[in-house]
TORKOL-4160 file (C-alpha; in steps of 0.2 Angstrom, whole numbers, padded with zeros to 4 digits, m for minus):
478
<pt num="1" X="0259" Y="m0211" Z="0189"/>
<pt num="2" X="0257" Y="m0203" Z="0172"/>
<pt num="3" X="0241" Y="m0214" Z="0169"/>
<pt num="4" X="0234" Y="m0209" Z="0186"/>
<pt num="5" X="0236" Y="m0191" Z="0182"/>
<pt num="6" X="0229" Y="m0193" Z="0164"/>
<pt num="7" X="0214" Y="m0202" Z="0171"/>
<pt num="8" X="0211" Y="m0189" Z="0185"/>
<pt num="9" X="0212" Y="m0175" Z="0172"/>
<pt num="10" X="0199" Y="m0184" Z="0161"/>
<pt num="11" X="0187" Y="m0186" Z="0176"/>
<pt num="12" X="0189" Y="m0168" Z="0180"/>
<pt num="13" X="0186" Y="m0163" Z="0162"/>
<pt num="14" X="0170" Y="m0174" Z="0161"/>
<pt num="15" X="0164" Y="m0167" Z="0177"/>
<pt num="16" X="0166" Y="m0149" Z="0171"/>
<pt num="17" X="0157" Y="m0153" Z="0154"/>
<pt num="18" X="0143" Y="m0162" Z="0164"/>
<pt num="19" X="0141" Y="m0147" Z="0176"/>
<pt num="20" X="0141" Y="m0135" Z="0161"/>
<pt num="21" X="0128" Y="m0145" Z="0151"/>
<pt num="22" X="0117" Y="m0146" Z="0167"/>
<pt num="23" X="0119" Y="m0127" Z="0169"/>
<pt num="24" X="0113" Y="m0124" Z="0151"/>
<pt num="25" X="0098" Y="m0136" Z="0154"/>
<pt num="26" X="0094" Y="m0127" Z="0170"/>
<pt num="27" X="0095" Y="m0110" Z="0161"/>
<pt num="28" X="0084" Y="m0116" Z="0147"/>
<pt num="29" X="0071" Y="m0122" Z="0159"/>
<pt num="30" X="0070" Y="m0105" Z="0167"/>
<pt num="31" X="0070" Y="m0096" Z="0150"/>
<pt num="32" X="0056" Y="m0108" Z="0143"/>
<pt num="33" X="0043" Y="m0101" Z="0155"/>
<pt num="34" X="0031" Y="m0099" Z="0140"/>
<pt num="35" X="0028" Y="m0118" Z="0138"/>
<pt num="36" X="0022" Y="m0118" Z="0157"/>
<pt num="37" X="0008" Y="m0107" Z="0152"/>
<pt num="38" X="m0010" Y="m0115" Z="0148"/>
<pt num="39" X="m0014" Y="m0118" Z="0130"/>
<pt num="40" X="m0027" Y="m0105" Z="0129"/>
<pt num="41" X="m0014" Y="m0091" Z="0134"/>
<pt num="42" X="m0001" Y="m0098" Z="0122"/>
<pt num="43" X="m0014" Y="m0098" Z="0108"/>
<pt num="44" X="m0018" Y="m0080" Z="0112"/>
<pt num="45" X="0000" Y="m0076" Z="0110"/>
<pt num="46" X="0001" Y="m0085" Z="0094"/>
<pt num="47" X="m0014" Y="m0076" Z="0087"/>
<pt num="48" X="m0004" Y="m0060" Z="0088"/>
<pt num="49" X="0009" Y="m0066" Z="0076"/>
<pt num="50" X="0009" Y="m0067" Z="0057"/>
<pt num="51" X="0003" Y="m0084" Z="0050"/>
<pt num="52" X="0021" Y="m0090" Z="0045"/>
<pt num="53" X="0028" Y="m0084" Z="0061"/>
<pt num="54" X="0014" Y="m0094" Z="0071"/>
<pt num="55" X="0016" Y="m0110" Z="0060"/>
<pt num="56" X="0035" Y="m0110" Z="0063"/>
<pt num="57" X="0032" Y="m0114" Z="0082"/>
<pt num="58" X="0025" Y="m0131" Z="0077"/>
<pt num="59" X="0043" Y="m0138" Z="0077"/>
<pt num="60" X="0046" Y="m0134" Z="0095"/>
<pt num="61" X="0039" Y="m0149" Z="0102"/>
<pt num="62" X="0024" Y="m0162" Z="0101"/>
<pt num="63" X="0014" Y="m0151" Z="0112"/>
<pt num="64" X="0017" Y="m0135" Z="0101"/>
<pt num="65" X="0013" Y="m0145" Z="0084"/>
<pt num="66" X="m0005" Y="m0140" Z="0083"/>
<pt num="67" X="m0007" Y="m0125" Z="0094"/>
<pt num="68" X="m0006" Y="m0113" Z="0080"/>
<pt num="69" X="m0021" Y="m0121" Z="0072"/>
<pt num="70" X="m0032" Y="m0114" Z="0086"/>
<pt num="71" X="m0026" Y="m0096" Z="0083"/>
<pt num="72" X="m0040" Y="m0082" Z="0080"/>
<pt num="73" X="m0028" Y="m0069" Z="0073"/>
<pt num="74" X="m0023" Y="m0066" Z="0055"/>
<pt num="75" X="m0023" Y="m0079" Z="0041"/>
<pt num="76" X="m0013" Y="m0069" Z="0028"/>
<pt num="77" X="m0008" Y="m0077" Z="0012"/>
<pt num="78" X="0004" Y="m0068" Z="0000"/>
<pt num="79" X="0010" Y="m0073" Z="m0018"/>
<pt num="80" X="0019" Y="m0062" Z="m0029"/>
<pt num="81" X="0023" Y="m0074" Z="m0043"/>
<pt num="82" X="0040" Y="m0082" Z="m0048"/>
<pt num="83" X="0045" Y="m0068" Z="m0060"/>
<pt num="84" X="0055" Y="m0055" Z="m0050"/>
<pt num="85" X="0052" Y="m0036" Z="m0052"/>
<pt num="86" X="0066" Y="m0027" Z="m0060"/>
<pt num="87" X="0075" Y="m0025" Z="m0076"/>
<pt num="88" X="0077" Y="m0043" Z="m0080"/>
<pt num="89" X="0059" Y="m0046" Z="m0081"/>
<pt num="90" X="0056" Y="m0034" Z="m0095"/>
<pt num="91" X="0056" Y="m0047" Z="m0109"/>
<pt num="92" X="0043" Y="m0058" Z="m0100"/>
<pt num="93" X="0032" Y="m0044" Z="m0096"/>
<pt num="94" X="0032" Y="m0038" Z="m0113"/>
<pt num="95" X="0028" Y="m0055" Z="m0120"/>
<pt num="96" X="0014" Y="m0058" Z="m0109"/>
<pt num="97" X="0007" Y="m0040" Z="m0113"/>
<pt num="98" X="0007" Y="m0044" Z="m0131"/>
<pt num="99" X="0001" Y="m0062" Z="m0131"/>
<pt num="100" X="m0010" Y="m0062" Z="m0115"/>
<pt num="101" X="m0014" Y="m0079" Z="m0108"/>
<pt num="102" X="m0007" Y="m0088" Z="m0123"/>
<pt num="103" X="0010" Y="m0087" Z="m0114"/>
<pt num="104" X="0014" Y="m0103" Z="m0107"/>
<pt num="105" X="0032" Y="m0099" Z="m0100"/>
<pt num="106" X="0035" Y="m0112" Z="m0086"/>
<pt num="107" X="0042" Y="m0098" Z="m0076"/>
<pt num="108" X="0026" Y="m0089" Z="m0076"/>
<pt num="109" X="0015" Y="m0104" Z="m0072"/>
<pt num="110" X="0027" Y="m0110" Z="m0058"/>
<pt num="111" X="0021" Y="m0107" Z="m0041"/>
<pt num="112" X="0003" Y="m0105" Z="m0043"/>
<pt num="113" X="m0003" Y="m0123" Z="m0039"/>
<pt num="114" X="0009" Y="m0123" Z="m0024"/>
<pt num="115" X="0001" Y="m0107" Z="m0017"/>
<pt num="116" X="m0017" Y="m0113" Z="m0019"/>
<pt num="117" X="m0012" Y="m0130" Z="m0011"/>
<pt num="118" X="m0004" Y="m0121" Z="0003"/>
<pt num="119" X="m0019" Y="m0110" Z="0007"/>
<pt num="120" X="m0031" Y="m0125" Z="0006"/>
<pt num="121" X="m0019" Y="m0135" Z="0018"/>
<pt num="122" X="m0019" Y="m0121" Z="0031"/>
<pt num="123" X="m0038" Y="m0119" Z="0030"/>
<pt num="124" X="m0041" Y="m0138" Z="0032"/>
<pt num="125" X="m0030" Y="m0138" Z="0048"/>
<pt num="126" X="m0037" Y="m0122" Z="0056"/>
<pt num="127" X="m0048" Y="m0126" Z="0071"/>
<pt num="128" X="m0051" Y="m0109" Z="0078"/>
<pt num="129" X="m0069" Y="m0104" Z="0081"/>
<pt num="130" X="m0066" Y="m0087" Z="0073"/>
<pt num="131" X="m0053" Y="m0076" Z="0064"/>
<pt num="132" X="m0049" Y="m0058" Z="0065"/>
<pt num="133" X="m0042" Y="m0056" Z="0048"/>
<pt num="134" X="m0042" Y="m0066" Z="0032"/>
<pt num="135" X="m0030" Y="m0059" Z="0018"/>
<pt num="136" X="m0026" Y="m0066" Z="0001"/>
<pt num="137" X="m0014" Y="m0055" Z="m0009"/>
<pt num="138" X="m0010" Y="m0064" Z="m0026"/>
<pt num="139" X="m0001" Y="m0055" Z="m0040"/>
<pt num="140" X="m0005" Y="m0066" Z="m0054"/>
<pt num="141" X="m0003" Y="m0067" Z="m0073"/>
<pt num="142" X="m0019" Y="m0076" Z="m0076"/>
<pt num="143" X="m0034" Y="m0080" Z="m0065"/>
<pt num="144" X="m0039" Y="m0093" Z="m0052"/>
<pt num="145" X="m0055" Y="m0103" Z="m0053"/>
<pt num="146" X="m0070" Y="m0095" Z="m0046"/>
<pt num="147" X="m0074" Y="m0111" Z="m0036"/>
<pt num="148" X="m0057" Y="m0110" Z="m0027"/>
<pt num="149" X="m0059" Y="m0092" Z="m0021"/>
<pt num="150" X="m0077" Y="m0095" Z="m0016"/>
<pt num="151" X="m0071" Y="m0109" Z="m0005"/>
<pt num="152" X="m0059" Y="m0097" Z="0004"/>
<pt num="153" X="m0072" Y="m0084" Z="0006"/>
<pt num="154" X="m0084" Y="m0098" Z="0013"/>
<pt num="155" X="m0071" Y="m0102" Z="0026"/>
<pt num="156" X="m0069" Y="m0083" Z="0031"/>
<pt num="157" X="m0087" Y="m0080" Z="0033"/>
<pt num="158" X="m0090" Y="m0096" Z="0042"/>
<pt num="159" X="m0076" Y="m0090" Z="0055"/>
<pt num="160" X="m0085" Y="m0073" Z="0057"/>
<pt num="161" X="m0070" Y="m0064" Z="0050"/>
<pt num="162" X="m0068" Y="m0046" Z="0055"/>
<pt num="163" X="m0056" Y="m0039" Z="0042"/>
<pt num="164" X="m0057" Y="m0046" Z="0024"/>
<pt num="165" X="m0044" Y="m0042" Z="0011"/>
<pt num="166" X="m0044" Y="m0049" Z="m0006"/>
<pt num="167" X="m0031" Y="m0042" Z="m0018"/>
<pt num="168" X="m0030" Y="m0051" Z="m0035"/>
<pt num="169" X="m0022" Y="m0037" Z="m0045"/>
<pt num="170" X="m0013" Y="m0043" Z="m0061"/>
<pt num="171" X="0005" Y="m0041" Z="m0065"/>
<pt num="172" X="0000" Y="m0035" Z="m0082"/>
<pt num="173" X="m0017" Y="m0026" Z="m0083"/>
<pt num="174" X="m0030" Y="m0034" Z="m0094"/>
<pt num="175" X="m0049" Y="m0031" Z="m0097"/>
<pt num="176" X="m0052" Y="m0049" Z="m0090"/>
<pt num="177" X="m0059" Y="m0049" Z="m0072"/>
<pt num="178" X="m0049" Y="m0059" Z="m0059"/>
<pt num="179" X="m0064" Y="m0064" Z="m0049"/>
<pt num="180" X="m0083" Y="m0060" Z="m0047"/>
<pt num="181" X="m0090" Y="m0059" Z="m0030"/>
<pt num="182" X="m0109" Y="m0064" Z="m0031"/>
<pt num="183" X="m0123" Y="m0060" Z="m0020"/>
<pt num="184" X="m0129" Y="m0078" Z="m0018"/>
<pt num="185" X="m0113" Y="m0082" Z="m0009"/>
<pt num="186" X="m0116" Y="m0068" Z="0003"/>
<pt num="187" X="m0134" Y="m0073" Z="0007"/>
<pt num="188" X="m0128" Y="m0090" Z="0013"/>
<pt num="189" X="m0119" Y="m0080" Z="0027"/>
<pt num="190" X="m0130" Y="m0065" Z="0030"/>
<pt num="191" X="m0130" Y="m0068" Z="0049"/>
<pt num="192" X="m0111" Y="m0068" Z="0049"/>
<pt num="193" X="m0108" Y="m0052" Z="0040"/>
<pt num="194" X="m0111" Y="m0041" Z="0055"/>
<pt num="195" X="m0094" Y="m0045" Z="0062"/>
<pt num="196" X="m0085" Y="m0036" Z="0047"/>
<pt num="197" X="m0076" Y="m0020" Z="0051"/>
<pt num="198" X="m0065" Y="m0019" Z="0036"/>
<pt num="199" X="m0068" Y="m0024" Z="0018"/>
<pt num="200" X="m0054" Y="m0022" Z="0005"/>
<pt num="201" X="m0057" Y="m0028" Z="m0013"/>
<pt num="202" X="m0044" Y="m0025" Z="m0027"/>
<pt num="203" X="m0048" Y="m0032" Z="m0045"/>
<pt num="204" X="m0063" Y="m0041" Z="m0038"/>
<pt num="205" X="m0079" Y="m0038" Z="m0049"/>
<pt num="206" X="m0093" Y="m0032" Z="m0037"/>
<pt num="207" X="m0109" Y="m0025" Z="m0043"/>
<pt num="208" X="m0118" Y="m0010" Z="m0035"/>
<pt num="209" X="m0130" Y="m0023" Z="m0027"/>
<pt num="210" X="m0117" Y="m0033" Z="m0019"/>
<pt num="211" X="m0109" Y="m0017" Z="m0011"/>
<pt num="212" X="m0126" Y="m0011" Z="m0006"/>
<pt num="213" X="m0129" Y="m0028" Z="0002"/>
<pt num="214" X="m0113" Y="m0027" Z="0012"/>
<pt num="215" X="m0117" Y="m0010" Z="0018"/>
<pt num="216" X="m0134" Y="m0015" Z="0024"/>
<pt num="217" X="m0128" Y="m0031" Z="0033"/>
<pt num="218" X="m0111" Y="m0025" Z="0040"/>
<pt num="219" X="m0117" Y="m0013" Z="0053"/>
<pt num="220" X="m0100" Y="m0012" Z="0061"/>
<pt num="221" X="m0091" Y="m0008" Z="0045"/>
<pt num="222" X="m0077" Y="0005" Z="0048"/>
<pt num="223" X="m0067" Y="0004" Z="0032"/>
<pt num="224" X="m0072" Y="0000" Z="0014"/>
<pt num="225" X="m0060" Y="0000" Z="m0001"/>
<pt num="226" X="m0065" Y="m0005" Z="m0018"/>
<pt num="227" X="m0052" Y="m0004" Z="m0032"/>
<pt num="228" X="m0053" Y="m0008" Z="m0051"/>
<pt num="229" X="m0070" Y="m0016" Z="m0051"/>
<pt num="230" X="m0077" Y="m0015" Z="m0068"/>
<pt num="231" X="m0095" Y="m0020" Z="m0062"/>
<pt num="232" X="m0097" Y="m0006" Z="m0050"/>
<pt num="233" X="m0109" Y="0007" Z="m0059"/>
<pt num="234" X="m0116" Y="0017" Z="m0044"/>
<pt num="235" X="m0110" Y="0019" Z="m0026"/>
<pt num="236" X="m0123" Y="0023" Z="m0014"/>
<pt num="237" X="m0118" Y="0023" Z="0004"/>
<pt num="238" X="m0134" Y="0024" Z="0015"/>
<pt num="239" X="m0135" Y="0033" Z="0031"/>
<pt num="240" X="m0131" Y="0036" Z="0045"/>
<pt num="241" X="m0118" Y="0022" Z="0047"/>
<pt num="242" X="m0109" Y="0031" Z="0061"/>
<pt num="243" X="m0096" Y="0017" Z="0062"/>
<pt num="244" X="m0090" Y="0020" Z="0044"/>
<pt num="245" X="m0074" Y="0031" Z="0045"/>
<pt num="246" X="m0065" Y="0027" Z="0029"/>
<pt num="247" X="m0071" Y="0025" Z="0011"/>
<pt num="248" X="m0059" Y="0023" Z="m0004"/>
<pt num="249" X="m0065" Y="0020" Z="m0022"/>
<pt num="250" X="m0051" Y="0018" Z="m0034"/>
<pt num="251" X="m0051" Y="0016" Z="m0053"/>
<pt num="252" X="m0069" Y="0009" Z="m0055"/>
<pt num="253" X="m0070" Y="0016" Z="m0073"/>
<pt num="254" X="m0088" Y="0011" Z="m0076"/>
<pt num="255" X="m0094" Y="0021" Z="m0061"/>
<pt num="256" X="m0108" Y="0034" Z="m0064"/>
<pt num="257" X="m0110" Y="0043" Z="m0048"/>
<pt num="258" X="m0106" Y="0042" Z="m0029"/>
<pt num="259" X="m0119" Y="0047" Z="m0016"/>
<pt num="260" X="m0113" Y="0046" Z="0002"/>
<pt num="261" X="m0125" Y="0048" Z="0017"/>
<pt num="262" X="m0113" Y="0041" Z="0031"/>
<pt num="263" X="m0111" Y="0055" Z="0043"/>
<pt num="264" X="m0093" Y="0051" Z="0051"/>
<pt num="265" X="m0082" Y="0049" Z="0036"/>
<pt num="266" X="m0064" Y="0054" Z="0041"/>
<pt num="267" X="m0054" Y="0047" Z="0026"/>
<pt num="268" X="m0061" Y="0048" Z="0008"/>
<pt num="269" X="m0052" Y="0043" Z="m0008"/>
<pt num="270" X="m0058" Y="0044" Z="m0026"/>
<pt num="271" X="m0048" Y="0041" Z="m0041"/>
<pt num="272" X="m0057" Y="0040" Z="m0058"/>
<pt num="273" X="m0067" Y="0048" Z="m0071"/>
<pt num="274" X="m0076" Y="0065" Z="m0067"/>
<pt num="275" X="m0093" Y="0059" Z="m0060"/>
<pt num="276" X="m0104" Y="0068" Z="m0047"/>
<pt num="277" X="m0098" Y="0065" Z="m0029"/>
<pt num="278" X="m0111" Y="0071" Z="m0016"/>
<pt num="279" X="m0112" Y="0070" Z="0003"/>
<pt num="280" X="m0129" Y="0071" Z="0011"/>
<pt num="281" X="m0120" Y="0080" Z="0025"/>
<pt num="282" X="m0103" Y="0089" Z="0025"/>
<pt num="283" X="m0091" Y="0075" Z="0032"/>
<pt num="284" X="m0078" Y="0079" Z="0045"/>
<pt num="285" X="m0064" Y="0074" Z="0034"/>
<pt num="286" X="m0046" Y="0074" Z="0040"/>
<pt num="287" X="m0038" Y="0064" Z="0025"/>
<pt num="288" X="m0042" Y="0065" Z="0007"/>
<pt num="289" X="m0035" Y="0058" Z="m0009"/>
<pt num="290" X="m0041" Y="0063" Z="m0026"/>
<pt num="291" X="m0035" Y="0057" Z="m0043"/>
<pt num="292" X="m0038" Y="0054" Z="m0061"/>
<pt num="293" X="m0049" Y="0065" Z="m0072"/>
<pt num="294" X="m0060" Y="0069" Z="m0056"/>
<pt num="295" X="m0045" Y="0078" Z="m0048"/>
<pt num="296" X="m0040" Y="0087" Z="m0064"/>
<pt num="297" X="m0058" Y="0093" Z="m0066"/>
<pt num="298" X="m0059" Y="0100" Z="m0049"/>
<pt num="299" X="m0042" Y="0109" Z="m0051"/>
<pt num="300" X="m0048" Y="0117" Z="m0068"/>
<pt num="301" X="m0065" Y="0122" Z="m0060"/>
<pt num="302" X="m0061" Y="0130" Z="m0043"/>
<pt num="303" X="m0079" Y="0135" Z="m0041"/>
<pt num="304" X="m0084" Y="0117" Z="m0039"/>
<pt num="305" X="m0070" Y="0112" Z="m0027"/>
<pt num="306" X="m0078" Y="0104" Z="m0012"/>
<pt num="307" X="m0077" Y="0115" Z="0003"/>
<pt num="308" X="m0075" Y="0100" Z="0015"/>
<pt num="309" X="m0058" Y="0096" Z="0005"/>
<pt num="310" X="m0050" Y="0112" Z="0010"/>
<pt num="311" X="m0051" Y="0108" Z="0029"/>
<pt num="312" X="m0042" Y="0092" Z="0028"/>
<pt num="313" X="m0025" Y="0089" Z="0037"/>
<pt num="314" X="m0018" Y="0076" Z="0024"/>
<pt num="315" X="m0021" Y="0077" Z="0005"/>
<pt num="316" X="m0015" Y="0067" Z="m0009"/>
<pt num="317" X="m0017" Y="0075" Z="m0026"/>
<pt num="318" X="m0014" Y="0065" Z="m0042"/>
<pt num="319" X="m0014" Y="0077" Z="m0057"/>
<pt num="320" X="m0006" Y="0064" Z="m0069"/>
<pt num="321" X="m0020" Y="0067" Z="m0081"/>
<pt num="322" X="m0019" Y="0086" Z="m0080"/>
<pt num="323" X="m0011" Y="0097" Z="m0093"/>
<pt num="324" X="m0007" Y="0115" Z="m0090"/>
<pt num="325" X="m0014" Y="0126" Z="m0103"/>
<pt num="326" X="m0008" Y="0143" Z="m0096"/>
<pt num="327" X="0007" Y="0136" Z="m0088"/>
<pt num="328" X="0001" Y="0139" Z="m0070"/>
<pt num="329" X="m0012" Y="0132" Z="m0059"/>
<pt num="330" X="m0029" Y="0141" Z="m0056"/>
<pt num="331" X="m0031" Y="0150" Z="m0039"/>
<pt num="332" X="m0033" Y="0136" Z="m0027"/>
<pt num="333" X="m0043" Y="0137" Z="m0010"/>
<pt num="334" X="m0032" Y="0140" Z="0006"/>
<pt num="335" X="m0029" Y="0124" Z="0015"/>
<pt num="336" X="m0028" Y="0131" Z="0033"/>
<pt num="337" X="m0026" Y="0114" Z="0042"/>
<pt num="338" X="m0016" Y="0105" Z="0029"/>
<pt num="339" X="0001" Y="0098" Z="0036"/>
<pt num="340" X="0004" Y="0083" Z="0024"/>
<pt num="341" X="0003" Y="0085" Z="0005"/>
<pt num="342" X="0007" Y="0072" Z="m0008"/>
<pt num="343" X="0008" Y="0078" Z="m0026"/>
<pt num="344" X="0009" Y="0067" Z="m0042"/>
<pt num="345" X="0012" Y="0075" Z="m0059"/>
<pt num="346" X="0015" Y="0069" Z="m0076"/>
<pt num="347" X="0020" Y="0078" Z="m0093"/>
<pt num="348" X="0025" Y="0094" Z="m0084"/>
<pt num="349" X="0040" Y="0104" Z="m0088"/>
<pt num="350" X="0053" Y="0109" Z="m0075"/>
<pt num="351" X="0046" Y="0127" Z="m0074"/>
<pt num="352" X="0028" Y="0122" Z="m0074"/>
<pt num="353" X="0032" Y="0109" Z="m0060"/>
<pt num="354" X="0040" Y="0122" Z="m0049"/>
<pt num="355" X="0026" Y="0134" Z="m0053"/>
<pt num="356" X="0013" Y="0121" Z="m0047"/>
<pt num="357" X="0023" Y="0118" Z="m0031"/>
<pt num="358" X="0025" Y="0136" Z="m0028"/>
<pt num="359" X="0006" Y="0139" Z="m0030"/>
<pt num="360" X="0002" Y="0125" Z="m0018"/>
<pt num="361" X="0015" Y="0131" Z="m0005"/>
<pt num="362" X="0006" Y="0148" Z="m0005"/>
<pt num="363" X="m0010" Y="0140" Z="m0001"/>
<pt num="364" X="m0004" Y="0128" Z="0013"/>
<pt num="365" X="0002" Y="0140" Z="0027"/>
<pt num="366" X="0006" Y="0127" Z="0040"/>
<pt num="367" X="0012" Y="0113" Z="0029"/>
<pt num="368" X="0025" Y="0101" Z="0037"/>
<pt num="369" X="0027" Y="0087" Z="0025"/>
<pt num="370" X="0028" Y="0087" Z="0006"/>
<pt num="371" X="0030" Y="0073" Z="m0006"/>
<pt num="372" X="0032" Y="0075" Z="m0024"/>
<pt num="373" X="0032" Y="0061" Z="m0038"/>
<pt num="374" X="0034" Y="0069" Z="m0055"/>
<pt num="375" X="0037" Y="0062" Z="m0073"/>
<pt num="376" X="0043" Y="0076" Z="m0084"/>
<pt num="377" X="0039" Y="0078" Z="m0102"/>
<pt num="378" X="0052" Y="0074" Z="m0115"/>
<pt num="379" X="0061" Y="0088" Z="m0124"/>
<pt num="380" X="0070" Y="0104" Z="m0118"/>
<pt num="381" X="0063" Y="0118" Z="m0109"/>
<pt num="382" X="0056" Y="0133" Z="m0118"/>
<pt num="383" X="0062" Y="0151" Z="m0115"/>
<pt num="384" X="0046" Y="0155" Z="m0105"/>
<pt num="385" X="0049" Y="0139" Z="m0094"/>
<pt num="386" X="0067" Y="0145" Z="m0090"/>
<pt num="387" X="0060" Y="0161" Z="m0084"/>
<pt num="388" X="0047" Y="0153" Z="m0073"/>
<pt num="389" X="0061" Y="0142" Z="m0065"/>
<pt num="390" X="0070" Y="0157" Z="m0059"/>
<pt num="391" X="0054" Y="0165" Z="m0053"/>
<pt num="392" X="0048" Y="0149" Z="m0044"/>
<pt num="393" X="0064" Y="0146" Z="m0034"/>
<pt num="394" X="0060" Y="0162" Z="m0026"/>
<pt num="395" X="0045" Y="0155" Z="m0017"/>
<pt num="396" X="0050" Y="0149" Z="0000"/>
<pt num="397" X="0040" Y="0139" Z="0013"/>
<pt num="398" X="0047" Y="0141" Z="0030"/>
<pt num="399" X="0038" Y="0127" Z="0039"/>
<pt num="400" X="0041" Y="0111" Z="0029"/>
<pt num="401" X="0053" Y="0100" Z="0038"/>
<pt num="402" X="0051" Y="0083" Z="0029"/>
<pt num="403" X="0052" Y="0082" Z="0010"/>
<pt num="404" X="0050" Y="0066" Z="0000"/>
<pt num="405" X="0056" Y="0065" Z="m0018"/>
<pt num="406" X="0048" Y="0049" Z="m0027"/>
<pt num="407" X="0051" Y="0042" Z="m0044"/>
<pt num="408" X="0068" Y="0050" Z="m0049"/>
<pt num="409" X="0073" Y="0040" Z="m0064"/>
<pt num="410" X="0090" Y="0049" Z="m0068"/>
<pt num="411" X="0084" Y="0064" Z="m0080"/>
<pt num="412" X="0093" Y="0080" Z="m0078"/>
<pt num="413" X="0076" Y="0090" Z="m0078"/>
<pt num="414" X="0070" Y="0080" Z="m0063"/>
<pt num="415" X="0086" Y="0083" Z="m0054"/>
<pt num="416" X="0084" Y="0101" Z="m0057"/>
<pt num="417" X="0067" Y="0101" Z="m0050"/>
<pt num="418" X="0072" Y="0091" Z="m0034"/>
<pt num="419" X="0087" Y="0103" Z="m0031"/>
<pt num="420" X="0076" Y="0119" Z="m0034"/>
<pt num="421" X="0063" Y="0113" Z="m0021"/>
<pt num="422" X="0076" Y="0108" Z="m0008"/>
<pt num="423" X="0084" Y="0126" Z="m0010"/>
<pt num="424" X="0067" Y="0134" Z="m0006"/>
<pt num="425" X="0064" Y="0125" Z="0011"/>
<pt num="426" X="0076" Y="0132" Z="0025"/>
<pt num="427" X="0068" Y="0122" Z="0039"/>
<pt num="428" X="0071" Y="0105" Z="0032"/>
<pt num="429" X="0075" Y="0091" Z="0044"/>
<pt num="430" X="0074" Y="0076" Z="0033"/>
<pt num="431" X="0075" Y="0073" Z="0014"/>
<pt num="432" X="0069" Y="0056" Z="0008"/>
<pt num="433" X="0074" Y="0051" Z="m0010"/>
<pt num="434" X="0065" Y="0036" Z="m0017"/>
<pt num="435" X="0072" Y="0032" Z="m0035"/>
<pt num="436" X="0062" Y="0022" Z="m0048"/>
<pt num="437" X="0073" Y="0009" Z="m0056"/>
<pt num="438" X="0062" Y="0006" Z="m0071"/>
<pt num="439" X="0063" Y="m0011" Z="m0079"/>
<pt num="440" X="0068" Y="m0005" Z="m0096"/>
<pt num="441" X="0083" Y="0006" Z="m0090"/>
<pt num="442" X="0100" Y="0002" Z="m0084"/>
<pt num="443" X="0099" Y="0001" Z="m0065"/>
<pt num="444" X="0118" Y="0004" Z="m0063"/>
<pt num="445" X="0117" Y="0020" Z="m0073"/>
<pt num="446" X="0102" Y="0026" Z="m0063"/>
<pt num="447" X="0112" Y="0022" Z="m0047"/>
<pt num="448" X="0126" Y="0033" Z="m0052"/>
<pt num="449" X="0114" Y="0047" Z="m0056"/>
<pt num="450" X="0106" Y="0045" Z="m0039"/>
<pt num="451" X="0123" Y="0046" Z="m0031"/>
<pt num="452" X="0127" Y="0062" Z="m0040"/>
<pt num="453" X="0110" Y="0069" Z="m0035"/>
<pt num="454" X="0113" Y="0064" Z="m0017"/>
<pt num="455" X="0129" Y="0073" Z="m0017"/>
<pt num="456" X="0122" Y="0089" Z="m0024"/>
<pt num="457" X="0107" Y="0088" Z="m0012"/>
<pt num="458" X="0119" Y="0087" Z="0003"/>
<pt num="459" X="0128" Y="0103" Z="m0003"/>
<pt num="460" X="0112" Y="0113" Z="m0003"/>
<pt num="461" X="0102" Y="0106" Z="0012"/>
<pt num="462" X="0102" Y="0114" Z="0029"/>
<pt num="463" X="0116" Y="0107" Z="0039"/>
<pt num="464" X="0105" Y="0099" Z="0052"/>
<pt num="465" X="0095" Y="0090" Z="0039"/>
<pt num="466" X="0096" Y="0071" Z="0036"/>
<pt num="467" X="0096" Y="0063" Z="0019"/>
<pt num="468" X="0089" Y="0046" Z="0017"/>
<pt num="469" X="0091" Y="0037" Z="0000"/>
<pt num="470" X="0081" Y="0021" Z="m0004"/>
<pt num="471" X="0092" Y="0011" Z="m0017"/>
<pt num="472" X="0081" Y="m0005" Z="m0018"/>
<pt num="473" X="0065" Y="0002" Z="m0026"/>
<pt num="474" X="0059" Y="m0007" Z="m0042"/>
<pt num="475" X="0045" Y="m0002" Z="m0054"/>
<pt num="476" X="0031" Y="m0015" Z="m0052"/>
<pt num="477" X="0017" Y="m0015" Z="m0065"/>
<pt num="478" X="0000" Y="m0013" Z="m0056"/>
C-alpha cells in the first residue's frame, strides 16, 4: 500500500514538472518573436547596437551566428591600454615620460597585439555592403604601423562610411606623430568620399592639402574635428558648403591662419596659438569654444573680440594661459543670448577667480548653467586679494540654476571659491561636483576633503537644490 502511494506521488510529481517545463518552453516560444522575423529585419535591429552588443548575439543559435556580420551600423573599436588611470599608475607614467619608447615594461606592451588582431578579425568577417560609422579609439604609449591603419581606412572607405573617427591620442604626449594620413590613400577612394558626414581626427598628422581634399570631395560633410595635427599649417574652408555645421580645430600648434567661407557654421571651436581667424560671412553661431593663447589674446584685446561670438547660446572659454595683470578682466561684451558658460582658469588666486566670475556674470544676463574648472596658484592670498573676495561675493546672479564645479583637488582656496560662488546663486536647483583625483596625490585624503566640502555646500545651498558628487573621477594624461 505504501509502495502504491509512493509511486503515485512520484507520477504526480513528474507530471507537474513536465507540465511546468512545457509551460516555460511555450512562454519562451511566445517571447522569442524576434527569431521569427526575416533576416534583413534582424540585421537592421542589430545595426542599431554597439559592436560588442551585436557580436554577443552570435551565441544564441546557429542561425544567429553570422547575422551580426551583415550589420550596417557602427563598428567601434576602443583600446585604453593595460595600465589603469589613477594613483597606482604614477610610476609607470613617469618612467615612460622620462625614457620614451625605450620602456619595455610588459604591462605597457601587453594588449596591443590582441587589439590589432581583434580589429582585423572583425573586419575580415564583416559582410555588410556599407557602414554608418567606423571608429578606432586607441590610447597608446607607442605607435602602430602605418600599414595597419591604412588597411583599416581602406576597409572604411570601401564600405562608404558616413562617420569616420580616428582617435590615436597618446597616454604620454610626445613630439612623435601617431599616424600620417596621406593623399594617395584618399585618391584611391575619391568616388566613395561623398558619403562622409563626420570626420574626427585626433593625433593624426594631416596636411593642409589633405584637409582641403576632404572638403572638396565630401560635399555632405556636416562636422569636421582636427586635433593635435602637427602637419596642419593652414586651414582653408571653401564656400559655400551649406551642409557643414560644426568645425573644431584643437591644438594644431603649427597652424598659421584659419579662413572659413562656409555659410552655415553653428558650432565653432579653436584652441591654439593666436592666429588670424576670419569668416567670409558672419556665421550664425550658437556654440563656441575658445582656448589657448587665442582666447587669452581676445580677452586682453576686447576691440578685436568677434561680434559673432557675443551672440552665441553656449560658450566654453579656456583662459588657462591667461594671467591677470591688473587683477580683473577687461570690459567684456554683453552676451545677450548666452545660457550655458564653461570657464577654465589656471594660476589665479581666490580673489581674482571670484572677480573673473563676477565680471562674466554681469555680462551674461540670462545665464542658466555655469561650469567652473580652476587650478589656483600656490601661496597665500595677498591683502588686496582678500578685499576682492569680499567684494566679489556681493555679485549675485538670479537666474543660474545649474552649477558644475570641476577639478576640485582638495585645496582650501578652491573650496573657498566653490562655496563663495554657491552663496551667490539663490536660484540654484542642481550643484554638480566633479573632483580630480590626481595620480600623484592620496585619493583617500582627497575623498575626505570632498566629503567636507559637500557638507559645507549643503549648508549654504538653497533648500530645493540637489547636490550630485562624482567620486570616481581620475586624472587621465591627454
